[in-house]
VOMI-501542 format. One record per atom (N, C-alpha, C, O): x, y, z. Coordinates in steps of 0.2 Angstrom, whole numbers, plus 2048, in hexadecimal, padded with zeros to 3 digits. Layout:
<sites>
XYZ/...
</sites>
This chain:
<sites>
D8350B141/D7E507144/D7750B146/D78511148/D72508145/D6B50B146/D6750714A/D6750114A/D6350B14E/D5F507153/D5850514F/D5650914B/D564FF151/D504FD14E/D4A4FE153/D4B4FE159/D444FE151/D3E4FF155/D3C4F9159/D384FA15E/D3E4F3157/D3C4ED15A/D414EA15F/D474EC15F/D3F4E6163/D444E3168/D474DD165/D464DB15F/D4C4DA168/D504D5165/D4C4CF163/D474CE166/D4E4CC15E/D4A4C615C/D4C4C015F/D514BD15F/D474BD163/D484B7167/D4A4B1163/D4E4AD165/D484B115C/D4A4AB158/D514AB157/D544A5157/D554B0157/D5C4B0156/D5F4AC15C/D634A815B/D5D4AF162/D604AC168/D5F4A4169/D634A016B/D594A3167/D5749C167/D5B497163/D5D492164/D5C49A15C/D60496158/D6749615A/D6A490159/D6A49B15C/D7049B15F/D72496164/D77493165/D6D496169/D6D49116F/D6D48A16C/D7148616F/D6A489167/D6A482164/D70480161/D7247A162/D7448515F/D7A48315C/D80484160/D8648215F/D7F487166/D8548816B/D8848216D/D8E48216D/D8447D16F/D87476171/D8C47316C/D9147116E/D8A473166/D8E470161/D9447415F/D9A47215E/D9447B160/D9947F15F/D9F47E165/DA547D163/D9C47E16B/DA147D171/DA4476170/DAA475172/DA047116E/DA246A16E/DA846A168/DAD466169/DA746D163/DAC46D15E/DB3471160/DB846E15E/DB2476164/DB8479167/DBC47516C/DC247516C/DB8471170/DBB46C175/DBF466171/DC3463174/DBC46516B/DBE45E168/DC4460164/DC446415F/DCA45D165/DD045F162/DD045F15A/DD2464157/DCE459157/DCD459150/DC645914D/DC5456148/DC245C151/DBB45C150/DB946014A/DBD464147/DB3460148/DB0463142/DAA467144/DA5463145/DAA46D146/DA4470148/D9E470143/DA047113D/D98470145/D9346F140/D9147613D/D8D476139/D9447B140/D9148213D/D96485138/D9648B137/D99481134/D9D48312E/D99486129/D93485129/D9D489124/D9948C11E/D9648611A/D9848111B/D91488116/D8D483113/D8D48310C/D8C488109/D8E47D109/D8D47C102/D8547B101/D83475103/D8247F0FE/D7A47E0FE/D784790F9/D7A4790F4/D744750FC/D704700F7/D694730F7/D654740FB/D674740F0/D614780EF/D5C4740EB/D5F46F0E7/D564750EB/D514720E6/D4D4780E4/D4C47D0E7/D4A4760DE/D4547B0DB/D3E4790DC/D3C4740DB/D3A47E0DE/D3347E0DF/D304840DB/D3248A0DC/D2B4830D7/D294880D2/D2648E0D6/D264940D4/D2348C0DC/D204920E0/D254960E5/D2349B0E7/D2B4930E5/D304960EA/D364980E6/D3949E0E7/D384940E1/D3F4950DE/D444900E1/D4248B0E3/D4A4920E1/D5048E0E4/D5048F0EB/D514940EE/D4F4890EF/D4F48A0F6/D534840F9/D5347F0F6/D564850FF/D5B480102/D5747A105/D5147B107/D5A474104/D5746E106/D5A46D10D/D5F46F10F/D56469111/D58468118/D5F464119/D6246411D/D6045F114/D6545B114/D6B45D110/D6E45910C/D6D464110/D7246710D/D7946410F/D79462115/D7E46410B/D8546210D/D8846810F/D8646E10E/D8D467114/D9146D117/D9846D116/D9B468114/D9B473116/DA2474116/DA547311D/DA3477121/DA946E11E/DAB46D125/DB1471127/DB6473123/DB147412D/DB7477130/DBA473135/DB747113A/DC0472134/DC446D139/DC847113D/DCC47613B/DC8470144/DCB474149/DD3473149/DD747614C/DD546D145/DDC46C145/DDF46F13E/DE546D13D/DDC47213B/DDE476134/DDF47D136/DDA480138/DE5480135/DE6487136/DE148B132/DDF490135/DE048A12C/DDB48E128/DD448E12B/DD149312C/DD248712D/DCC48712F/DCB48A136/DC648C138/DD048A13A/DD048D141/DCF494140/DCA497144/DD249713B/DD149F13A/DCA4A0138/DC64A413A/DC749C133/DC049D131/DBB49C136/DB74A0137/DBD49713B/DB8496140/DB849B145/DB349D148/DBE49E146/DBF4A414B/DBB4AA148/DB84AE14C/DBC4AB142/DB84B113F/DB04B013F/DAD4B5140/DAE4A913E/DA74A813F/DA54AA146/DA04AD147/DA94A814B/DA74A9152/DA74B0154/DA34B3157/DAC4B4151/DAD4BB152/DA74BF14F/DA44C3153/DA44BD149/D9F4C0146/D984BE14A/D944C214B/D984B814C/D924B6150/D924BA157/D8C4BC159/D974BB15A/D974BF160/D954C615F/D914CA163/D974C9159/D954D0157/D8D4D0155/D8A4D5157/D8B4CB152/D844CA151/D804CA157/D7A4CD158/D824C615C/D7F4C5163/D7E4CC166/D794CD169/D834D0166/D834D7169/D7E4DB165/D7B4DF169/D7E4DB15F/D794DF15B/D724DD15D/D6E4E215E/D714D715D/D6A4D515F/D684D6166/D634D9167/D6D4D516A/D6C4D7171/D6A4DF172/D664E0176/D6E4E316F/D6D4EA170/D684ED16B/D674F316B/D654E9167/D604EB162/D634F015D/D5F4F515C/D694EF15B/D6C4F4156/D6D4F014F/D6D4EA14F/D6F4F414A/D704F1144/D774F3141/D794F9143/D7A4EF13D/D814F113A/D814EF133/D7D4EA131/D854F212F/D854F0128/D8B4EB128/D8F4EA12C/D8B4E7122/D914E3121/D974E6121/D9D4E4123/D974EC11E/D9D4F111E/DA04F2125/DA54F3127/D9B4F412A/D9C4F5131/DA04EF134/DA54F0137/D9D4E9133/DA04E3135/DA84E3133/DAC4E1137/DA94E412D/DAF4E312A/DB44E812D/DBA4E612F/DB24EE12E/DB74F3130/DB84F3138/DBC4F713B/DB44EF13B/DB64EE142/DBD4EB143/DC04EC148/DBF4E713E/DC64E413E/DC84E2137/DC84DC135/DC94E7133/DCA4E512C/DD04E112B/DD14DD126/DD54E212F/DDC4DE12E/DDA4D7130/DDD4D312C/DD64D6134/DD54CF136/DD14CB130/DD24C612E/DCC4CF12E/DC74CC129/DCB4CB122/DC94C711E/DCF4D0121/DD24D011A/DCF4D4115/DD24D8112/DC94D2113/DC54D510E/DBD4D4110/DBB4D0114/DB94D910C/DB24D910D/DAF4D210C/DAA4D010F/DB14CF107/DAE4C8104/DAE4C310A/DAA4BF10A/DB44C310E/DB44BE113/DAE4BF118/DAB4BA11A/DAD4C511A/DA74C711E/DA14C511B/D9D4C211F/DA04C7115/D9A4C5111/D984BE112/D924BC113/D9D4BA110/D9C4B3110/D9B4B0117/D974AB117/D9E4B211C/D9D4B0122/D964B1125/D924AD128/D944B7123/D8D4B9125/D884B5122/D834B3125/D894B411B/D844AF118/D844A811B/D7F4A511B/D8A4A611C/D8B49F120/D8749F126/D8449A128/D884A412A/D844A4131/D7D4A4130/D794A1133/D7A4A812B/D734A9129/D714A2127/D6B4A0129/D7549E123/D73498121/D73493127/D6F48E127/D7849312B/D7948E130/D7448F135/D7148A138/D72495137/D6C49613C/D65496139/D6049613C/D65496132/D5F49612E/D5A49C130/D5449B131/D5E4A2130/D5A4A8131/D5C4AD12C/D624AD12A/D574B212A/D594B7125/D5F4BB128/D5F4BC12E/D634BE124/D684C2126/D664C812A/D694CA12F/D604CB129/D5D4D112C/D5C4CF134/D5C4D3138/D5B4C8135/D5A4C613C/D604C6140/D604C6146/D664C613C/D6C4C713F/D6E4CE141/D734D0144/D694D313F/D6A4DA140/D704DC13C/D744E113E/D714D9136/D774DB131/D734DE12B/D704DA128/D754E4129/D724E6123/D784E711D/D7E4E711F/D764E9117/D7B4EA112/D794F110F/D734F210E/D7E4F410C/D7C4FB109/D794F9102/D7B4F50FE/D734FC101/D704FB0FA/D734FE0F4/D755040F5/D734FB0EF/D754FE0E9/D6F4FF0E4/D705030DF/D694FC0E5/D644FD0E1/D605030E1/D615070E6/D5C5050DC/D5850B0DC/D515090DB/D4F5040D8/D4C50E0DD/D4550D0DC/D425140DA/D445190DC/D3D5130D5/D3A51A0D3/D335180D1/D315120D0/D2E51D0D1/D2751C0CF/D2251D0D4/D235210D9/D1D51A0D4/D1751B0D8/D175170DE/D145120DF/D1B5190E3/D1C5160E9/D1E51A0EF/D2251F0EE/D1A51A0F4/D1C51D0FB/D1D518100/D19513101/D2151A105/D2251610B/D2551A110/D2751F10F/D25517116/D2851A11C/D2E51511F/D2D50F120/D3451811F/D39514122/D39513129/D3551712D/D3D50F12C/D3C50D133/D3E513138/D3B51313D/D41518135/D4351E13A/D3D523139/D3E52913C/D38522135/D33526134/D3352B12E/D2E52F12D/D3852A12A/D3952E124/D3452C11F/D3452611D/D3153111C/D2C530117/D2F530110/D3353510F/D2F52B10C/D3252B105/D2D52A100/D28526100/D2E52F0FB/D2952F0F5/D2E52E0EF/D325320ED/D2D5280EC/D315260E6/D2F5290DF/D325290DA/D2952D0E0/D275300D9/D2A5370D9/D2753C0D9/D315370D7/D3553D0D6/D3953C0D0/D3A5370CD/D3C5420CE/D405410C8/D4653D0C8/D4853A0C4/D4953D0CE/D4F5380D0/D4D5320D4/D485320D8/D5052D0D3/D4E5260D6/D505270DE/D5452B0E0/D4D5220E1/D4F5220E9/D5351B0EA/D515160E7/D5851C0EE/D5B5160F0/D575110F4/D535120F8/D5850A0F2/D555050F5/D575050FD/D5D5060FE/D52505101/D54505109/D5850010B/D584FA108/D5C501110/D614FC112/D5E4F7117/D604F1118/D584F911A/D544F411E/D4D4F411B/D484F711D/D4C4EF117/D454EE114/D404EC119/D3A4EE118/D424E811E/D3D4E6123/D3B4EC127/D354EB129/D3E4F1127/D3C4F712B/D374FB128/D3450012B/D374FB121/D3250011E/D2B4FE11F/D294F811F/D2650311F/D1F501120/D1B50611C/D1D50B119/D1450511D/D1050A11A/D1150B112/D11510110/D1250510F/D13506108/D0D507104/D08504105/D0D50C100/D0750E0FC/D0950F0F5/D0E5120F3/D0550C0F0/D0650D0E9/CFF50C0E5/CFA5090E8/CFF50F0DF/CF950E0DB/CFC50B0D4/CF850A0D0/D025080D5/D065050CF/D024FF0CC/CFF4FB0D0/D024FF0C6/CFF4F90C2/D044F40C1/D024EE0C0/D0A4F50C1/D0F4F00C0/D164F30C3/D174F90C4/D1B4EE0C4/D224F00C6/D264ED0C0/D264E80BE/D2B4F20BE/D304F00B9/D374F00BC/D394F50BF/D3A4EA0BC/D414E90BE/D454EA0B8/D454E70B3/D4A4EF0B9/D4E4F00B3/D554EE0B5/D584F00BA/D584EA0B1/D5F4E70B2/D644EC0B4/D684EC0B9/D654F10AF/D6B4F60AF/D694FD0B1/D644FF0B0/D6D5000B5/D6C5070B7/D6C50C0B2/D685100B2/D7050B0AC/D7050F0A7/D6950F0A3/D665150A2/D665090A3/D5F5090A0/D5A50C0A4/D5550F0A2/D5B50B0AB/D5650D0B0/D565150B0/D515180B0/D5C5180AF/D5D51F0AF/D5A5220A9/D575270A9/D5B51E0A3/D5852109D/D5052109D/D4D52609B/D4D51C0A0/D4651C0A1/D445210A5/D3E5240A4/D485230AA/D465290AF/D4652F0AB/D425330AB/D4B5300A7/D4C5360A3/D4653709E/D4453C09C/D4453109B/D3E531096/D3853209A/D32531096/D385320A0/D315330A4/D2D52D0A3/D2752D0A3/D305270A3/D2C5210A2/D275200A8/D2151E0A6/D295210AE/D245200B4/D1E5240B3/D195230B5/D1F52A0B0/D1A52F0AF/D1552D0A9/D0F52D0AA/D1952B0A4/D1552909E/D1152309F/D0B52209C/D1451E0A3/D115180A4/D0E5170AB/D0C5120AE/D0C51D0AE/D0A51D0B5/D0351A0B5/CFF51A0B0/D025170BB/D065160C0/D0A5100C0/D0850A0BE/D115100C1/D1550A0C2/D1B50B0C6/D1C5110C9/D1F5060C8/D255060CC/D2B5030C8/D2A4FE0C4/D305070C8/D365040C5/D3C5020CA/D3D5060CF/D3F4FD0CA/D454FB0CE/D4B4F90CA/D4A4F50C5/D514FA0CC/D574F80C9/D5B4F50CF/D5C4F90D4/D5F4F00CE/D644ED0D2/D6B4EF0D0/D704ED0D2/D6B4F30CA/D714F50C7/D754EE0C5/D7B4EE0C8/D724EA0C2/D764E40C0/D734DE0C4/D6D4DE0C6/D784DA0C7/D764D50CB/D734D80D2/D764DC0D5/D6D4D60D4/D6A4DA0D9/D6D4D80E0/D6E4D20E1/D6D4DD0E4/D6F4DC0EB/D694D90EF/D644D90ED/D6B4D70F5/D654D40F9/D604D90FB/D5A4D70FA/D614DF0FC/D5C4E40FE/D574E50F8/D514E60F9/D5A4E50F2/D564E60EC/D514E00EB/D4B4E10E9/D544DA0EC/D504D40EB/D4A4D40F1/D444D20F0/D4C4D60F7/D474D70FC/D424DC0FB/D3C4DA0FC/D444E10F8/D3F4E60F6/D3A4E40F1/D344E50F2/D3C4E10EC/D384DE0E7/D334D90EA/D2D4D90E8/D364D50EE/D314D00F1/D2C4D30F6/D264D10F6/D2E4D80F9/D294DC0FE/D244DF0FA/D1E4DF0FC/D264E20F4/D214E50F0/D1C4E00ED/D164E20EC/D1F4DA0EB/D1A4D50E9/D154D30EE/D0F4D20ED/D184D10F4/D144CF0FA/D0F4D40FC/D094D20FE/D104DA0FB/D0C4E00FD/D064E10F8/D014E20FA/D084E20F2/D044E40ED/D014DF0E8/CFC4E00E5/D054DA0E7/D044D50E2/D024D80DB/CFD4D60D8/D064DC0D9/D054DF0D2/D0A4DC0CD/D0F4D90D0/D094DC0C7/D0D4D80C2/D144DB0C2/D154E10C3/D194D70C2/D204D90C2/D244D60BC/D234D00BA/D274DB0B8/D2A4D90B2/D324DB0B2/D344DF0B6/D364D70AE/D3D4D90AE/D3F4DB0A7/D3C4D90A2/D434E00A7/D464E20A1/D4E4E10A1/D514E50A5/D504DD09E/D574DB09E/D5A4DA097/D564DA092/D614DA096/D644D9090/D624D208D/D614CE091/D624D2087/D614CB084/D684C7083/D6B4C607E/D6A4C6089/D714C208A/D704BD090/D6C4BE094/D754B8091/D754B4096/D754B709D/D724B50A2/D794BD09D/D7A4C00A4/D734C30A6/D714C30AC/D704C60A1/D694C90A3/D644C40A5/D604C50A9/D644BE0A2/D604B90A3/D614B60AA/D5D4B50AE/D684B60AC/D6A4B40B3/D674B80B8/D654B60BD/D684BF0B7/D654C40BC/D5E4C30BD/D5B4C40C2/D5A4C20B7/D534C10B7/D514BB0BC/D4C4BB0C0/D554B60BB/D544B00BE/D554B10C6/D524AE0CA/D5A4B50C8/D5B4B60CF/D554BA0D2/D534B80D8/D524BF0CF/D4C4C20D1/D464BD0D2/D434BD0D7/D464B90CD/D404B40CC/D404AE0D1/D3C4AC0D4/D464AB0D0/D474A40D3/D4C4A40D9/D4D49F0DC/D504A90D9/D554A90DE/D5C4A70DC/D5D4A50D6/D614A60E1/D674A40DF/D6949E0E4/D6649E0E9/D6E49A0E2/D704950E6/D734970ED/D724950F2/D7749D0EC/D7A4A00F2/D754A20F8/D774A20FE/D6F4A40F6/D6A4A70FA/D644A20FB/D5F4A50FC/D6549C0F9/D5F4980F9/D5C4960FF/D56495100/D60497105/D5D49610B/D5849C10D/D5549C112/D584A1109/D534A710A/D4F4A8105/D4C4AD104/D4E4A3101/D4A4A30FB/D434A60FC/D404AA0F8/D3F4A4101/D394A6103/D384AD104/D324B0103/D3D4B1106/D3D4B8107/D404BC101/D3F4C2101/D424B80FC/D464BC0F6/D434BB0EF/D434BF0EB/D404B50EE/D3E4B30E7/D374B60E6/D324B60EA/D364B70DF/D2F4B90DD/D2E4B50D6/D2F4B80D1/D2B4AF0D7/D2A4AB0D1/D254AE0CC/D254AB0C6/D214B30CE/D1C4B60C9/D1F4BB0C4/D1C4BD0C0/D264BC0C5/D294C10C1/D294BE0B9/D294B80B8/D284C30B5/D274C20AE/D2D4C50AA/D2F4CB0AC/D2F4C20A4/D344C50A0/D314C909B/D2E4C6096/D324CF09B/D2F4D4096/D344D5090/D314D608B/D3A4D6092/D3F4D708C/D464D808F/D474D8095/D4B4D908B/D4B4D8084/D4B4D1082/D4F4CD084/D464CE07E/D464C707C/D4A4C6076/D4A4CA072/D4E4C1076/D514BF070/D4D4BF069/D504C1064/D474BD06A/D424BD064/D414C4062/D3F4C505C/D414C9066/D404D0065/D454D3060/D444D705C/D4B4D0060/D514D205C/D4F4D2054/D504D6051/D4C4CC053/D4A4CB04C/D444CE04A/D434D1045/D3F4CE04F/D384D104E/D394D804D/D354DB049/D3D4DC050/D3E4E304F/D434E504A/D444EB049/D464E0047/D4C4E2042/D514E6045/D534EB042/D534E404B/D594E804E/D5F4E704A/D614E1048/D634EC048/D684EC044/D6D4E7046/D6F4E604C/D704E2042/D754DD044/D7B4E0046/D7F4DD04A/D7D4E6044/D834E9047/D834EB04E/D884EC051/D7D4EB051/D7C4EC058/D7C4E605D/D7C4E6063/D7C4E0059/D7C4DA05D/D834D805F/D884DA05B/D844D4064/D8B4D2066/D8B4CA066/D864C7069/D904C7063/D914C0063/D924BD06B/D954C006F/D8F4B806C/D8F4B4072/D964B2073/D994AF06F/D994B3079/DA04B107B/D9F4A907D/D9A4A707E/DA54A607E/DA549F080/DA249F087/D9E49B089/DA44A408B/DA14A5092/D994A6092/D954A3096/D974AA08D/D904AB08C/D8C4A408B/D874A308D/D8F4A0086/D8C49A084/D8C49508A/D8749108A/D9149508E/D91491094/D8C493099/D8948E09C/D8B49909A/D8649C09E/D7F49A09C/D7B4980A0/D7E49B095/D78499092/D76492093/D70490095/D7B48E092/D7A486092/D7848409A/D7448009B/D7C48809E/D7A4870A5/D734880A7/D704850AB/D7148E0A5/D6A4900A7/D6548C0A4/D6048A0A7/D6648909E/D6148509A/D6147E09E/D5C47B09D/D6647C0A2/D664760A6/D624770AD/D614720B0/D6147D0AE/D5E47E0B5/D5747B0B6/D5347B0B1/D554790BB/D4E4750BC/D4847A0BB/D434780B8/D494800BC/D434850BB/D424870B4/D3D4890B2/D474850B0/D464870A8/D414820A5/D3E4830A0/D4047C0A8/D3B4770A6/D344790A7/D304770A3/D3347E0AC/D2D4810AD/D2C4870A9/D2648A0A9/D314890A5/D3048F0A1/D3248E099/D37490097/D2D48A096/D2E48908F/D3048F08A/D3448E085/D2C49408C/D2D49A087/D3449D089/D374A0084/D3649D08F/D3D49F090/D4249B08D/D4749E08A/D4149408D/D4649008A/D46491082/D4C49107F/D4049307F/D40494078/D4449A077/D4849B072/D444A007B/D474A607A/D4F4A507A/D534A7077/D514A107F/D5849F080/D5B49B07B/D6049C079/D57496078/D59492072/D5A49706C/D5E496068/D5549C06B/D564A1066/D5D4A4066/D614A5062/D5F4A606D/D654A906E/D6B4A506C/D704A7069/D6A49E06F/D6F49906D/D71498066/D76497064/D6B498062/D6B49605B/D6F49C057/D7249B053/D6D4A2059/D6F4A8056/D774AA058/D7A4AD054/D794A705E/D7F4A9060/D804B0061/D864B2061/D7B4B4062/D7C4BB063/D784BD069/D734BA06B/D7A4C306C/D764C6071/D754CE070/D784D006C/D714D1074/D704D8073/D6E4DB079/D6B4D807E/D714E107A/D6F4E5080/D694E907F/D674EA079/D664EC084/D604F0083/D614F607F/D5D4F807C/D674F9080/D694FF07C/D694FE075/D68503071/D684F8072/D684F706B/D614FA068/D614FB062/D5C4FA06C/D564FD06A/D57505068/D52507065/D5C50806B/D5D50F069/D5F510062/D5E51605F/D6150B05F/D6250B057/D5C50C053/D5C50E04E/D5650A056/D5050B053/D4D512054/D4B51504F/D4E51505A/D4D51C05B/D4F51D062/D4F518066/D51523064/D5452406A/D50523070/D52521076/D4952406F/D45522075/D4051C073/D3B51C076/D4251806F/D3E51206D/D3C50E073/D3750B073/D4150D078/D3F50907E/D3950B082/D35507083/D39512083/D34514087/D2E516084/D28516086/D2F51807D/D2951B079/D25515076/D1F516075/D29510073/D2650B06F/D26504072/D21501074/D2C502074/D2D4FB076/D2A4F907C/D264F407C/D2B4FC082/D284FA088/D204FC088/D1D4F708A/D1E501085/D16502085/D134FD081/D0E4FA084/D164FB07C/D124F6078/D134EF07B/D0E4EB07B/D184ED07E/D194E7082/D144E7088/D114E1088/D134EC08B/D0F4EC091/D074EC08F/D034E9092/D064EF089/CFF4F0087/CFD4E9084/CF74E7085/D014E6080/CFF4E007C/D014D907F/D014D407C/D044DA085/D064D4089/D0C4D0086/D0C4CA085/D114D4084/D174D1081/D1C4CE086/D224D0085/D1A4CB08B/D1E4C8090/D1E4C0090/D194BE08E/D224BD093/D224B6094/D244B409B/D244AE09D/
</sites>
């Protein structure tokens, strides 16, 4: 646990007080249904925000006469009491810390993660307002300096990447001369670009990777960089449904975190590559392509039906090219053209001539 420089957030206590009456009423009522159960989110899409929760969402009910529900409700109350103590003492804990306070009771980390998300949604406050953090898996490199909440000065312009901070809200004094931010889907591609000195060759720029599906801290960092600097943000993902899904999470958000969309989404993000149309345009060898699986096709069909795709006709066209070809490609397929084709030719040309959508 780490001490924060600011005092307890009054908003948390105010929200908790509003819900206290309904929680107590539910406990006193033999067959009652507390209003603070986990939530099935009802979301809507707005181009300027992404997927965000609507006020008339439906909820998952917790019944006090059901043994399973009683345990779930007890776990919610236990974590609520821990959150209350964290906020009162102005300290922070990670989700892992919460789990290990009673790992036998919680069973597994996923139970804790889901309850914390439910509480955030129920109280309509960001998770950081609960004073709960998560360990970051993302990395950042390039032309960026900042100061962490404990006063540590961080310079990302080094040969090795810097871990994304666990408390994005606490970083300050961000400084950059970067002309753009590049989000890289996979760590392997990110490391290869570092090895090729991409940040130096294309200086000044910033690179970020969430190592696949981004965690909350990586998404918060991208949002903070956008809000602070308003520089162009591009994504480099595999030309497959999974890569497109990851790009959509950065740009439009996810259903699970739609209650925090305003703090997480960056609708200005652009798709730089790898585009399905690039596969034919660059004559990438057919032997490097991979057939779409049934799961891939289902994922692609699902994305095509999402409301935000109607606002992105060029994205739709690229996905239709993928669907028609029934093939996908990883970014690594570019190495068959030359070992440094990605950093030496592909990305510089894309950035120079506006090859994004």
